[in-house]
C-alpha positions in Angstrom: -20.2 7.7 -29.4 -21.8 6.0 -32.4 -20.4 3.1 -34.5 -21.8 0.9 -37.2 -21.2 -2.9 -37.7 -20.8 -5.2 -34.7 -17.1 -6.1 -35.0 -16.3 -2.4 -35.2 -18.5 -1.7 -32.2 -16.6 -4.4 -30.2 -13.2 -3.0 -31.2 -14.3 0.4 -30.0 -15.7 -0.9 -26.7 -12.5 -2.7 -26.0 -10.8 0.7 -25.9 -13.5 2.8 -24.3 -14.5 0.5 -21.5 -17.0 2.2 -19.2 -15.5 5.6 -19.8 -17.6 6.3 -22.9 -21.1 5.2 -24.1 -21.0 3.3 -27.4 -24.0 2.6 -29.6 -23.8 0.4 -32.7 -26.3 1.6 -35.3 -26.4 -1.5 -37.6 -28.2 -4.5 -35.9 -26.5 -7.8 -36.2 -27.9 -9.9 -39.0 -28.7 -6.8 -41.2 -26.7 -6.4 -44.4 -24.4 -3.4 -43.8 -24.2 -2.6 -47.5 -28.0 -2.1 -47.8 -28.8 -0.9 -44.3 -31.0 2.2 -44.1 -31.1 4.2 -40.9 -34.4 4.7 -39.1 -35.7 8.0 -37.7 -34.8 6.6 -34.3 -31.1 6.6 -35.2 -31.1 10.3 -35.6 -31.1 10.9 -31.8 -28.0 8.9 -31.4 -26.2 10.8 -34.2 -27.4 14.1 -32.9 -26.0 13.6 -29.5 -22.7 11.9 -30.4 -19.3 13.5 -29.8 -17.6 11.0 -32.0 -18.9 8.9 -34.9 -16.7 6.0 -35.9 -17.3 4.6 -39.4 -15.5 1.9 -41.3 -15.6 4.0 -44.4 -14.8 3.1 -48.0 -18.5 3.6 -48.9 -19.7 0.9 -46.6 -22.1 3.2 -44.7 -23.2 5.7 -47.3 -26.8 5.9 -46.0 -25.4 6.6 -42.5 -23.0 9.3 -43.8 -25.9 11.1 -45.5 -27.7 11.1 -42.1 -24.6 12.3 -40.4 -24.4 15.3 -42.7 -28.1 16.1 -42.1 -28.4 15.3 -38.4 -25.1 15.3 -36.5 -24.3 18.0 -34.1 -22.0 20.8 -35.3 -18.3 20.0 -34.7 -18.8 16.3 -34.2 -15.8 14.3 -35.1 -16.2 11.6 -37.8 -13.5 9.0 -37.9 -13.3 6.9 -41.1 -11.1 4.0 -40.1 -10.5 2.4 -43.5 -9.4 5.7 -45.2 -7.0 6.4 -42.2 -5.6 2.8 -42.5 -5.1 2.2 -46.2 -4.0 4.3 -49.1 -5.8 4.0 -52.5 -2.9 2.0 -54.0 -3.8 -0.8 -51.6 -7.5 -0.8 -52.0 -8.9 -4.0 -53.5 -11.5 -4.1 -56.3 -12.9 -7.5 -57.1 -16.0 -9.6 -57.8 -18.6 -7.7 -55.9 -16.7 -4.4 -55.8 -15.6 -3.8 -59.4 -13.2 -1.0 -60.1 -15.6 0.4 -62.7 -18.1 1.3 -59.9 -15.3 3.1 -58.0 -16.1 1.5 -54.6 -13.4 -0.7 -53.2 -14.0 -3.7 -51.0 -14.4 -2.2 -47.5 -13.8 -5.3 -45.3 -10.5 -4.3 -43.8 -11.4 -5.3 -40.3 -11.1 -9.0 -41.3 -7.3 -8.5 -41.6 -6.2 -8.5 -38.0 -3.2 -6.2 -38.7 -5.7 -3.6 -40.0 -7.9 -4.2 -37.0 -4.9 -3.3 -34.8 -4.6 0.0 -36.7 -8.3 0.6 -36.1 -7.8 0.2 -32.4 -4.9 2.7 -32.4 -7.0 5.2 -34.3 -9.8 4.9 -31.9 -7.5 5.2 -28.9 -6.1 8.4 -30.3 -9.5 10.0 -30.9 -10.9 9.0 -27.5 -7.8 10.4 -25.8 -8.1 13.7 -27.7 -11.8 14.1 -26.9 -11.5 12.9 -23.3 -8.1 13.7 -21.9 -9.2 12.9 -18.4 -9.4 9.2 -19.3 -6.5 9.1 -21.8 -4.4 6.9 -19.5 -7.3 4.4 -19.2 -7.8 4.4 -23.0 -4.1 3.8 -23.5 -4.0 1.0 -21.0 -7.0 -0.9 -22.5 -5.8 -0.4 -26.0 -2.3 -1.7 -25.2 -3.7 -4.8 -23.6 -6.1 -5.4 -26.5 -3.4 -4.8 -29.1 -1.4 -7.6 -27.4 -4.3 -9.9 -27.8 -4.8 -9.0 -31.4 -1.1 -9.7 -32.0 -1.6 -13.2 -30.5 -4.6 -13.7 -32.8 -2.6 -12.6 -35.8 0.2 -15.0 -35.0 -2.2 -17.9 -34.4 -4.0 -17.4 -37.7 -0.7 -17.1 -39.6 0.6 -20.3 -38.2 -2.7 -22.2 -38.7 -3.1 -21.1 -42.4 0.5 -22.2 -43.0 -0.5 -25.8 -42.2 -3.0 -25.9 -45.1 -1.4 -27.6 -48.2 -0.4 -24.7 -50.6 -2.7 -25.9 -53.4 -5.7 -25.9 -51.1 -5.3 -22.3 -49.8 -8.3 -21.2 -51.9 -11.4 -19.4 -50.8 -14.8 -19.3 -52.5 -17.3 -17.6 -50.3 -20.9 -16.4 -50.4 -20.2 -12.8 -49.6 -17.1 -11.1 -51.0 -15.7 -10.1 -47.6 -12.3 -11.8 -47.5 -9.7 -10.3 -49.9 -7.8 -8.4 -47.3 -7.8 -11.4 -45.0 -6.6 -13.6 -47.9 -3.9 -11.1 -48.9 -2.6 -11.0 -45.4 -2.6 -14.7 -44.7 -1.6 -16.2 -48.0 -4.9 -17.5 -49.4 -6.2 -17.0 -52.9 -9.8 -15.8 -53.4 -11.3 -17.8 -56.3 -14.6 -16.0 -56.3 -17.7 -15.0 -54.5 -21.3 -16.2 -55.0 -23.0 -12.9 -54.3 -22.5 -10.4 -57.2 -22.0 -6.7 -57.1 -25.8 -6.0 -56.9 -26.1 -8.2 -53.8 -28.7 -10.4 -55.4 -28.4 -14.1 -56.1 -26.1 -14.9 -59.1 -27.4 -15.7 -62.5 -27.3 -19.2 -63.9 -24.4 -18.2 -66.1 -22.4 -17.0 -63.1 -23.3 -20.2 -61.2 -22.0 -22.3 -64.2 -18.8 -20.3 -64.3 -18.2 -20.8 -60.6 -18.8 -24.6 -60.9 -16.3 -24.8 -63.7 -13.8 -22.9 -61.6 -14.3 -25.1 -58.6 -13.8 -28.3 -60.6 -10.7 -26.9 -62.4 -9.1 -25.6 -59.2 -10.1 -28.8 -57.2 -11.3 -26.7 -54.3 -11.8 -28.8 -51.2 -14.5 -26.6 -49.6 -16.7 -23.6 -50.2 -17.9 -21.2 -47.5 -21.3 -19.7 -46.8 -22.4 -17.0 -44.4 -23.9 -18.0 -41.0 -26.5 -15.2 -41.2 -27.4 -15.4 -44.9 -28.0 -19.0 -46.0 -27.6 -19.5 -49.8 -29.5 -22.2 -51.6 -27.3 -21.5 -54.6 -24.2 -22.2 -52.7 -25.6 -25.4 -51.4 -26.5 -26.3 -55.0 -23.0 -25.6 -56.2 -21.6 -27.8 -53.4 -23.9 -30.6 -54.3 -23.0 -30.4 -58.0 -19.3 -30.3 -57.4 -19.1 -32.7 -54.5 -17.1 -30.3 -52.3 -17.6 -29.6 -48.7 -20.0 -26.8 -47.8 -19.2 -24.8 -44.7 -22.0 -22.3 -43.8 -20.6 -20.7 -40.7 -18.5 -17.7 -41.8 -19.2 -14.3 -40.2 -17.9 -11.0 -41.4 -20.0 -8.4 -39.5 -21.9 -10.5 -36.9 -20.5 -12.0 -33.7 -21.0 -15.6 -32.6 -22.6 -16.5 -29.4 -24.9 -14.3 -27.3 -24.2 -10.8 -25.9 -22.0 -11.1 -22.8 -20.4 -14.4 -23.8 -16.6 -14.3 -24.5 -17.1 -15.5 -28.1 -19.5 -12.7 -28.8 -16.6 -10.5 -29.8 -14.2 -9.7 -32.6 -11.7 -12.2 -31.2 -14.4 -14.9 -31.1 -15.5 -14.1 -34.6 -12.1 -14.3 -36.1 -11.1 -17.5 -34.2 -14.3 -19.2 -35.4 -13.7 -18.1 -39.0 -10.1 -19.1 -39.1 -10.9 -22.5 -37.5 -13.6 -23.2 -40.0 -11.4 -22.3 -42.9 -8.3 -24.2 -41.8 -10.2 -27.4 -40.9 -12.2 -27.4 -44.2 -9.2 -26.7 -46.3 -7.1 -29.5 -44.9 -5.0 -27.7 -42.3 -4.4 -28.3 -38.6 -6.5 -26.2 -36.2 -5.0 -27.3 -32.9 -3.0 -24.1 -32.5 -6.2 -22.1 -33.0 -7.9 -24.1 -30.2 -5.0 -23.3 -27.9 -5.2 -19.7 -28.9 -8.9 -19.7 -28.2 -8.4 -21.0 -24.7 -5.9 -18.1 -24.0 -7.9 -15.3 -25.6 -11.4 -16.3 -24.6 -11.1 -17.5 -21.0 -14.3 -18.5 -19.4 -15.9 -19.5 -22.7 -18.7 -22.0 -22.2 -18.9 -24.9 -24.7 -22.1 -26.7 -25.5 -21.9 -30.5 -25.0 -21.3 -32.5 -28.2 -24.5 -33.9 -29.8 -24.9 -37.6 -29.4 
């Protein structure tokens, strides 16, 4: 089986366990929107029984390769299209309606991630009936964990003062998360062409931040932005550069190197920076990531 971005690969593995081989095509730290498959990726696509994509135009280069190289009769599951109707698609700063490609980052909404897991379970059971019971059992356990995660994020965001529930981020990945959890997306630094913003765009964002009295702005852990640091310095707001949308924290094999770990880290960073109380998220982390190792605090 082939998947694409790391969070999606982790969701699939939580269901498949050791009963299916799963290969994620897009390396962590590589921009999923601009990723170009290599000739070496062809062999994975050519041998796969199931190809699991996010969809909504995120993996257009991979889709072209699927059409050219995948084995006849391979099943291609586009999770986003099977989760959300067009009326609920979000077009925004980096994904304008005029270009016809909606924001694809559904997996950052935990309720949509639950739907993704259900879809994967159904496909795996249909392809491999001999292990259907195992897929069902693992999916049920994981869905219960995701339900806990959703409840913890909901409760934590509710502790942020209403006027401060505002997101300005580097990459425009958070509108579905914001819609689910009651935050307002003020803007994104990275424009639709995925280059750095123009001086005019930077000036507009600085004015928005000052007018909205935003307490913090958020950068990406993998793609540092000098422009975002400049905006933070000019406006005097806190700059948090740890958000992840398609890379996982920690090292492979560690509990936090997972979708659960990524979402808990993101929610904690947002809640703390925006003036909320993150103790509930810490308790949730202890339940959902048992055995996680913590680095000693710097002195």
